[in-house]
Phi, psi and omega in degrees: 000140181292142178283182179300318185296314178305316182293327175295316179296314180298318180296318179297312178300316182293323175299318178295319184293323182291328178289323178295318182300317178300316176304311181300312183297322179290323178294325182289327184294307181292334182293320179292319179293324180298312184295321180291328177285325188260333186279146175288155178284149186246167180277178184290328178292326176293316177299315180297327177296319182288330179289318179294322175297320176299317177294325175298317179294324174298321175296316179297317175300317182296319178295317176299318181290324179293322179296316179299317184297313179292312182294317182288335175298317181289313188289321181284334174293319176300329174273009175058026180045047182302319176256129182297341180293345181289350173280345187296311179300327180291320180287316183292322179291321176297315180297321178298316181297316176299319176296323175293322175297318180296318178296320180299323179277347186274119178264003187275142174278046181224142175287149186248123185298320180296319175298315177303316182295318181294317181291320174299321177300318182294320179293317175300319179297325176292323175295315179296314182301319179299317177299317173304313186290320178298317181295320178300314179290316186296326183282349181291159172300124184098350177059227186272066179263167181297327180298313182288327173293327180288319193243357176272193178298130184297121187293328185272350186299312185295338184295339182294317178287332176290319176293326176299311177300319184293313181299320180293319178299316175299326179297324178292322180293320176292320182295321181284350182265026183300329182245015176225176173293129178294115175229151173230116186052035182081359181258151173304127189296320182295312179292327179292317178292323175303314177298314176301311180292325179291321179291325176295321178299319175297318177297313183297325180294321180298314177302311179297322183292325182295312181288327178288331173294323176297327175275008173066014181046043183297339178244128184303333181293343174296343176285338184304309182291350177251000179242315181287314181299320180300326176291319174301319181294321179296319182292318178296316182292327175294315175303323180291329180275340185276163175293156184286167178105346180278159181272332181057043182302318178297318182297317178292326174294321180293323178298317176297323177298317177294326174299315181294314180301319182294321181285318178298329185295332173305316176295319182293322181289325174300318177295321177301317178296321182292340181277349177287162183301125184090350180050218179287344172297329177252044189298328182297332178270318188283334174299319184288330185256343179279179179299144184291108183299325183279353187289314188302328180302344177302324177293321178295321179298315178294323178300318176301320175296317178299320178298318180297319179294319179292327175293321179292318178298323181289320185281330182237101182304336179267009179256000000 
């Protein structure tokens, strides 16, 4: 059972996340009204393009949620679900994945209140989870030492569900902008999403770099997740900062490369599990101690979001 100090920390983090969710909801409403009033109406092909971009973002959010669901299930099982709050990311990521599937199948150019609520819940869960993981590492003997960063709660892991929720929330804003200029909090939607995906790639690279450093980079392929994604992040951030109208051909090709890398990483991690003593015959032990098989698709999910953003910028010069 958590002690009094734990409860105070949990309450503080939860209060902060609730305040942030309220701010996001309040900020999105006036932006949407302003776009509807000032922006010119668009034709049906433009509306179809924004819906298709929204569905791509739903898929990206769903892939991130699926990665979180599988990864947190394994990691929190290894921690014996000592804190009952460890069940939360499993439930929220499963709900987010189902919501993303619903959004992917939805062809209507309207935002869905239930999807919005789920995505905001996912973002709040990521914030709260980050607080829990920071507290878990900080309370260990030695505090934020290399040893604790290597073997304590992974600091970057909860950010994946936060990014899933944020990308999903952005997908609803793009979807409802079918007849207006695509905007998110008053910013061009394509460039805003590109910036979010780029920042997410940098954060995911940091987490992979820490764990691969722990593994001493014994396999040269372990260098790929710490070299390719930063270049992709730079390309996305550059696209977000440049004027509209460019094709960003290199950036789109690089996002496809990162998508392939993220999916191939599952195979590499499965191979890493098989090299442990007993191989897959001892799967119940080796999955817990080997490289996390569900982690690499996070790169693929962010790369898909980057592709969606670049496609939106290409189709809409004002996005």
